[in-house]
Structure formats: structure tokens, C-alpha cells
MIBA-126590 format. One line per field, with one value per residue: residue in one letter; y, x, z of N, C-alpha, C in turn; residue number from 1. Coordinates in steps of 0.1 Angstrom, whole numbers, plus 2048, in hexadecimal, padded with zeros to 3 digits. Each point is the difference from the previous one (the first is absolute). Layout:
BEGIN
residu = (a / ...) $
n_y = (Y / ...) $
n_x = (X / ...) $
n_z = (Z / ...) $
ca_y = (Y / ...) $
ca_x = (X / ...) $
ca_z = (Z / ...) $
c_y = (Y / ...) $
c_x = (X / ...) $
c_z = (Z / ...) $
num = (NUM / ...) $
REM end
This chain:
BEGIN
residu = (m / e / i / v / f / f / t / i / t / a / v / v / l / y / i / v / s / d / r / a / l / n / y / i / e / m / r / r / g / a / r / f / e / h / r / s / f / i / f / f / t / i / l / v / t / l / a / v / i / s / f / g / l / i / q / k / f / a / g / v) $
n_y = (412 / 803 / 805 / 7F5 / 7F9 / 806 / 7FF / 7F4 / 7FD / 807 / 7FA / 7F5 / 803 / 805 / 7F6 / 7F7 / 807 / 802 / 7F3 / 7FD / 808 / 7FC / 7F3 / 802 / 806 / 7F6 / 7F8 / 807 / 800 / 800 / 808 / 7F9 / 809 / 7F7 / 800 / 806 / 807 / 800 / 802 / 809 / 804 / 800 / 806 / 808 / 802 / 800 / 809 / 807 / 7FF / 803 / 809 / 802 / 7FF / 808 / 808 / 800 / 800 / 80A / 802 / 80C) $
n_x = (CEB / 80B / 803 / 7FA / 807 / 80B / 7FD / 7FC / 80B / 807 / 7F9 / 801 / 80D / 7FF / 7F9 / 808 / 80A / 7FA / 7FC / 80C / 805 / 7F8 / 803 / 80D / 7FF / 7F9 / 809 / 809 / 7F9 / 80D / 803 / 80B / 808 / 808 / 7F4 / 807 / 805 / 7F5 / 7FA / 809 / 7FE / 7F2 / 801 / 809 / 7F9 / 7F5 / 806 / 806 / 7F5 / 7F8 / 808 / 802 / 7F3 / 7FE / 809 / 7FB / 7F4 / 803 / 809 / 7FC) $
n_z = (A20 / 806 / 7F4 / 7FC / 809 / 7FC / 7F4 / 801 / 807 / 7F7 / 7F6 / 806 / 802 / 7F4 / 7FC / 806 / 7FC / 7F4 / 800 / 803 / 7F7 / 7F6 / 804 / 801 / 7F4 / 7FC / 806 / 7FB / 7F5 / 7FB / 7F6 / 7FE / 806 / 804 / 7F9 / 7F7 / 80A / 806 / 7F4 / 7FE / 80C / 7FE / 7F4 / 804 / 80B / 7FA / 7F7 / 80A / 808 / 7F7 / 7FC / 80D / 803 / 7F5 / 803 / 80C / 7FC / 7F8 / 80A / 7FF) $
ca_y = (7FE / 809 / 80D / 7FF / 800 / 80E / 809 / 7FD / 805 / 80F / 805 / 7FC / 809 / 80D / 7FF / 7FE / 80C / 80A / 7FD / 801 / 80F / 804 / 7FB / 808 / 80E / 7FE / 7FE / 80D / 80A / 80B / 7FC / 805 / 80B / 7FB / 7F3 / 7F9 / 7FB / 7F4 / 7F6 / 7FB / 7F8 / 7F3 / 7F8 / 7FC / 7F6 / 7F4 / 7FB / 7FA / 7F3 / 7F7 / 7FD / 7F8 / 7F2 / 7FA / 7FD / 7F5 / 7F4 / 7FD / 7FD / 80A) $
ca_x = (7F4 / 800 / 7FB / 7F1 / 7FC / 803 / 7F6 / 7F3 / 801 / 800 / 7F2 / 7F8 / 804 / 7FB / 7F1 / 7FF / 804 / 7F5 / 7F5 / 804 / 800 / 7F2 / 7FA / 806 / 7FA / 7F2 / 7FF / 804 / 7F6 / 805 / 80C / 80D / 805 / 80B / 7FB / 809 / 80B / 7FB / 7FE / 80E / 806 / 7F9 / 804 / 80E / 801 / 7FA / 808 / 80D / 7FD / 7FB / 80B / 809 / 7FB / 800 / 80E / 803 / 7F9 / 803 / 80E / 806) $
ca_z = (807 / 80C / 7FC / 800 / 80E / 805 / 7F9 / 806 / 80E / 800 / 7FD / 80C / 80B / 7FD / 804 / 80E / 807 / 7FE / 809 / 80E / 803 / 801 / 80D / 80B / 800 / 803 / 80F / 806 / 7FE / 7F8 / 7F7 / 805 / 7F9 / 7F7 / 7FC / 7F7 / 808 / 807 / 7F6 / 7FC / 80B / 801 / 7F4 / 801 / 80B / 7FB / 7F5 / 805 / 806 / 7F6 / 7F6 / 807 / 800 / 7F3 / 7FE / 809 / 7FC / 7F2 / 7FE / 7F7) $
c_y = (809 / 80E / 800 / 801 / 80F / 809 / 7FE / 805 / 80F / 805 / 7FD / 809 / 80E / 801 / 7FF / 80C / 80B / 7FD / 801 / 80F / 805 / 7FC / 808 / 80E / 7FF / 7FF / 80D / 80A / 80C / 7FB / 805 / 80B / 7FC / 7F1 / 7F8 / 7FA / 7F4 / 7F5 / 7F9 / 7F8 / 7F2 / 7F7 / 7FB / 7F5 / 7F2 / 7FA / 7F9 / 7F2 / 7F6 / 7FC / 7F8 / 7F1 / 7F9 / 7FB / 7F3 / 7F3 / 7FC / 7FD / 80A / 805) $
c_x = (7FF / 7FA / 7F1 / 7FB / 801 / 7F5 / 7F2 / 7FF / 7FF / 7F2 / 7F7 / 803 / 7FB / 7F1 / 7FE / 804 / 7F6 / 7F4 / 803 / 800 / 7F1 / 7F9 / 804 / 7F9 / 7F1 / 7FE / 804 / 7F5 / 804 / 80C / 80C / 805 / 80B / 7FD / 809 / 80C / 7FC / 7FD / 80E / 806 / 7FA / 805 / 80E / 802 / 7FB / 809 / 80D / 7FD / 7FC / 80B / 80B / 7FB / 800 / 80F / 804 / 7FA / 802 / 80E / 807 / 80C) $
c_z = (80C / 7FD / 801 / 80F / 806 / 7FA / 806 / 80F / 801 / 7FE / 80C / 80C / 7FE / 804 / 80F / 808 / 7FF / 809 / 80F / 805 / 801 / 80C / 80C / 801 / 803 / 80F / 807 / 7FE / 7F8 / 7F8 / 807 / 7F8 / 7F6 / 7FB / 7F7 / 807 / 808 / 7F7 / 7FC / 80B / 802 / 7F4 / 801 / 80B / 7FB / 7F5 / 805 / 806 / 7F5 / 7F6 / 807 / 801 / 7F3 / 7FD / 808 / 7FB / 7F1 / 7FD / 7F7 / 806) $
num = (1 / 2 / 3 / 4 / 5 / 6 / 7 / 8 / 9 / 10 / 11 / 12 / 13 / 14 / 15 / 16 / 17 / 18 / 19 / 20 / 21 / 22 / 23 / 24 / 25 / 26 / 27 / 28 / 29 / 30 / 31 / 32 / 33 / 34 / 35 / 36 / 37 / 38 / 39 / 40 / 41 / 42 / 43 / 44 / 45 / 46 / 47 / 48 / 49 / 50 / 51 / 52 / 53 / 54 / 55 / 56 / 57 / 58 / 59 / 60) $
REM end
């Protein structure tokens, strides 16, 4: 069952990271030069936090 939580979380985090990056760029008024690195940083940060919480509450 944990794999389902991790998979759903990964998909949601991908979408949230993309929208967050687009929002930041829109506020900035220009695209970042190293856009993929910034996207990766946002995604990894959210994943570490989210997966840690899933493990804590699911007892994995």
C-alpha cells in the first residue's frame, strides 16, 4: 500500500513543482537560465519532506 502513496505523491509533486516554477518565473518576468536545475531542486526538496512524512505516518 505504501507504494501507492509514494507513486501518487510523486505525480502530485511533479505537477506542484512545475506550477511553482512557472509561478516564480511569471512573478520574475523572465525564465531562469538553469530552469531544469531549479525545477529539480524544488522537486527534490518537496519529495524529501513528503516521503519523510509518509514514512512517519504510515509506519514504513
